[in-house]
N, C-alpha and C positions, 0 to 999 in steps of 0.2 A: 738348409736349416729346417728341420721337421719343427712343427709346434703340436704339444700335446694338451689336451683339454684337462683339467682339474675339477674333481667333483667338490662341489663345496656342500658340506652337509650342514643343514640349518637345524638348530635345538628343536626337539620336538615342540609342538604347540599344544598348549592345554585347552580345551574347549571351554570358552566362557559362557555361562549362562546368564544372560541379563535378565535380572527380576526388577520389576518396577517397585519403587520404594513405598509408592501408596496403595499398594495390594489391598483387596479387600479384607484379608485376614490380619493385616497391620492395620487397618482402619478400625477394624471392629475391636481390637485390643487398645488402641491409642485414643479413639474418640471420646470414651467416657472419661479419659483420665484428663484428655485436654479440656474438656467441657468443666470438668470440677476446678482444674487450675485457673480456668478463665473466670469463673463464676466466684471463686475466692478472691482472686485480683480485684473483681469489680466490687465486691464487698467491703475489701481493704480501703479502696479508692473512696468509696461513698463514706465510711466510717471515718476517713482521715486517719486510719493506722497504718497505712503502707510505710510511711517514712518514720515510724515511732521510733525504731531502733537508732535513726540517723539524726533526730532531733534532741536538741539539750531540752532537758526538763527544768523547767524554772521553779524553783521553791520560794515562796513568798511569807514573810513573817508579820503577822497581823495582831494588832492590839484592839480588841473587840468588846462591846456591851453584849448583854443576852443573845442579840440576833446572831453573834459569831458562831452560835450552835449550828447555824446552817451548813458551815464548812466541816462539821463533824459527822455529817449524815454521810453513811458509806455510798449511797447512791450518787449524792452531789461528789463526793470525791472521786468515784469513777468516771464521771462525767467530765470532771476538771483534767483529769489525767488524760482524757483523749485529745484535750489543748494543751498538753505537756506543762500543766501547772500542778503544782502540789502547795497545799495551804497549813502552815502551822499557825494557830492563834494562841494568844494569852487572853483570857477571860477575865474581865473586871466589870465592876460598874460603869456604866456611861459615863456619870459625870465624874467618877474618879478616874476614867481614862482620860477626860478633857483636861482634869487639874493637876495631873501627873505627867512626868517626863516621856515623851514616846520616841526618843532617839533609838535609832538602832531598828525600827519597823519599817516595814514596806508600806503599809497603809493601817489606818484606823477605820474603825467600823461603829460609832455610837448608835445607840438604838432611837434617837430622837432629835428633834431640833435644837433644844438648847445646848446641850453638848456638841453637837456639831457646829454651832455659831461661837462657842468658845474655842474649839479646834481652830477654825476658820481665823478667828482673832488672832490666835498665836503665831499661825503660819504668817498671818500678813505682817506681824510684827518682827518675827525672826526672820524669815526668808524673803521677804518684801514682795510676796504673790501667794496667790491660793490658787491651787489646781483643781482642774475640772472635775467636779464631784457628780455622783449618780444616786440617784433615788430607785432602786429596783422594784421595791414592794412596800407596802404599808399594812398596818393591823392596828385596829382599834383597842383602846383601855377598855376592860370589862371588869366585873365582879363576879367571880366564880363562886358559887353556893350549891346547896344541895335543895332539892325539889321541896322538902317540908319546910325549910327556912323560907323560900321563894314563895310558897303557898301561904305561909304567914304574912307576909309582906303584904301579899294581895288582899288578904281577907283585912288587914289593917288599913287598905287604901293607900299604901305606898308604891305598890308595883301593879302592873296590868300584864297578863300572859299575851304573848305573841301566837297567832295561829301556827299550827304545824304545818307545813308546807307538803308533807307527805301523809297528814291525817294521825289523830291519836294525840296524846297528852304532850302539853307545849314542852320544848327544850329551852326557850328562851323568853326572857321577860322584860318589860320596860321599866325602868327605875324613875320615879319621881326623886330626883337627887336632893331637892330641897326639903323634903319631906323627910327622906331616910337622914339627912343631916340634922335636922329637928329631933328625930328618935335620940340620935348620940347626944345632942344637948340636954334633953330632958332626963337623960340617964336611963332610959327604958329598958328592960331586959326582956329575954325572949319569952320567958315564962309570963311577964306582964302583957304580951301580945298573944298570948294563949298558945304558944307552939305546939302543946299537948293535943290539941285539935287535930293536928295533920298528920295522918298516918302514911307510911312509906308503901310500896308496893306489895310488900307481905301483910301489912295490915297492922305492924308495930308503930307505936308513938314514942317519942322521947320528950326529955325535960332539959331545960337549960337556964339556970338563973344568972347566967352572964350578961352583961352590957351589950346592946347592939352596936357593934362596930365593924368597920372594914379594916383587916390586916393589911398592910402595904409594905413594901421594902423600904429601906431608909432613903428619904430624898437627899441625903449628903451623898449618897453613892450610886443609886440606881434610876434609870430614867423612868420607869414605872412609878417610883416612889414621888420623883419631883412633878411627874405629870399628874398625878393624883392630888397633890399640892395644889397645883395650878387649876384643877377643875373644882378644887372644893372652893377656890379662893374666888373664881369666875361665878360659882353660883353664890357664894357669900357676898358678893359685890352686885347682886341682883340680875346677873347673866345678860347685862346690857354691853358689859365692855370688861375686859380685865383690870385689875387694880392699876392706877398709875403711881408715881411716885408720891402725890400727896394722899391717896386713899391707902396705899400699902400698909401704912403703920397699923390703923384701925382694922383693916381685913385680916392682918396677921394675927392680931391680938385676938381675934375672934375665932380663927381655925387652929390656932397653936392648941387649945384643950381638945377639939376634936381629933385630931391626928396624934396627940401625945397619950390617948387612953390605952393604946394597944400595948404599952409598955416597949420592950426591946425589939427591934425590927428582924425579920427572918427574910433573909436574902434567897431562900429556897421554897417560896411559898407554894407554887405549883406542884413541886414534888410532893410538899406535905400534904396537898389537897387531895391528891390522887391516892394516899394511902388509906388504909380502913379506920384509921385513928383521924383522919381530918376532919369528919364531921363534928367531933368534939374540940378539936384542938383551935381550930380556925375556920368556922364555919362561912364566912365571907372572906373572900382573899382578892386582891388586886392583882390581875395578871393580863395577859394579852389574848385576843382572841384566837390566834393562831396555835398556841398551846393547846387550848381547849379542842379546836377542830383536829387537830393532828391526833390528840388523845383519843377522840372519838373515832377517827379512821383506823387507829390501831385496834381499837376495841372491836369494831365490826369485823376487821380481818380476822382477828383471833377467835371471836366468838360468834359471828355472824350477826351480830346487832350492836347497835349503841349502847352505852351505858344511860339508862333511863333515870338514875337518881341525880347524878351532876347535871347541873343546869347552868344557865348564864344570866345575869343581870346587864341589861344595857343601859347606862346612865341616859336621860334624857338629851343631854348636851354632849354630843360624841366627841371624844378626844382620840382624834385619828394618829397615831405614832407613826413617822415615815424615817426608819433607818437610813442613814447616809454614809455612802461609801467614800472615802477621802484617800485618793492614793498619793503616796510621797515620792514616788519614782515612776519610770516609764513602764516597767514590769507590772506594777500594780495598777498601773491606768488600764492598761490590757485586760487585766482580771475585772475591773470595774465596767469597762464596756461590754464584756461578753455576759455578766449579770444581768445587764440591761437589755441585751438584745439577742442572745442565744436562746433559740425556741426550747432546747432541751433543759437548759438551766432555770428558764422561766417556768416551763411546767413542772419541773421539781420542787420549785419554791412553792408553788400553787398547792401541789400535794402535800407540802408541809404546813398547809393551813393559811398562807399569807395571799392577801390581795395583791396581784401582780400589776404593775403600773402600766397604763398604757402611754403610748408616746406623748400624749398630753400632760402627764404626770398626775392623771386622775386615777384614783383607785377602782380598778376594774374588779368586780365580784362575779360576773356571770359565769365564768369559767368554772370558778370556785364552786358555786352554786350547784353546777351542774355535776360535777366531780362527786360532790356530796351526796346527791340525789342517786347517782349510779351505785353508791355503797351503802345506800338506805338511810342515810343522815340527813335529817332536817337541816333547812339552811334558815339563818335569821332573817328577820323583816328588813329590807332594805330599802323600802319604797316611801315611807311616809314622812319622817321627820328630818328636816335638814339642819337642825340647831346644831352649830358647832361650838364646842368651848374653846376658847381664844387664849392663848399665852400671854402673859404680862411681858413687856420688852425685857431683855437679857439682865441689864443691871437690877430693874427691880425684881425680878424672879429670884435672882442670886441673894439679895437681901432678905427676900421671904424664907429662903429654904435656909440661910444660915441662922436665922432666928428661931424658925420653927423646928428645924433639925437639931441645932446646937451644933453643927459642924465644925470641926476642928478649922483653925485658921492655916 
């Protein structure tokens, strides 16, 4: 038996050319794209936006006094969205906030201590406990006016000008509150004080036969109104101590005419003050420092320099108002902690004119003064007078407000 060999035909082999994946030409194309991707990833990580599409957005409803306007600031809104928080507010007067129902809200944000104390009392009675609150910033009560009126008070010995920290004409004045209240008691008019002797920057003079008064919001509704009432009561009581229950009736009777001379209260005083008609409509209005400073920043950014006609009167007895953030649930508690600790949120509050509080709850103004100077805006004097106006205890203050303001029961 013979064997035969069978030829096995293998399929043709195609030559394979091995190319390195990381070839120079590939790296030349890919490296810039990779660098851009890594850079973008790092920026997203740093900004906290990497997981933004995957994190649930928290929407909080707040009932606030005037300081709630901070949540309407576009830049503040953007900063809060980085933390996946959106805030809707219902704005009302602080005292009105404290005396009305706040069911259905996640937080309340009264503009001052009296309303905050009332809210805490209500929570203690209804919930059996008071949440951890925070005071992220503060702002003094001031009297906004115009240069001709301020200089008229200087000539009458009722105010003194503060040194301009950047040189030039003063923007801030210290008001002798007792002498100012005496002008109101005596029924003196601006023309009595020779207002026409003071010219504006263009050399023009004005005449005003109206009585010297300070226009303030209603003490029944707004923190600025009740704070100005408390300041007036403190000065009327000799600046030694706020009126107690025994002293309150006499002090109330003395200040009621002083605060009632303005007639119907206007709740939008600062908005009126910055209009061209403000000088004639209400030449002195009770507002907050932060409103004026934020206005001057806007003026400087728009026109290159601050408004030289509008100035501030600082009462000798400082009335510092410290808005208090009161959370009503865990989500709002997170927002309160951010307002008090997040550097970007604190920076934006300062840019809006507030004195951001340091960890000891003291009002720190150094950063604010530096920020103003960088924009060509003088800062008020913050070094000499440490006299503070003190508030009466809540029950006494409430009785005084009800009597002076005629608040509805």
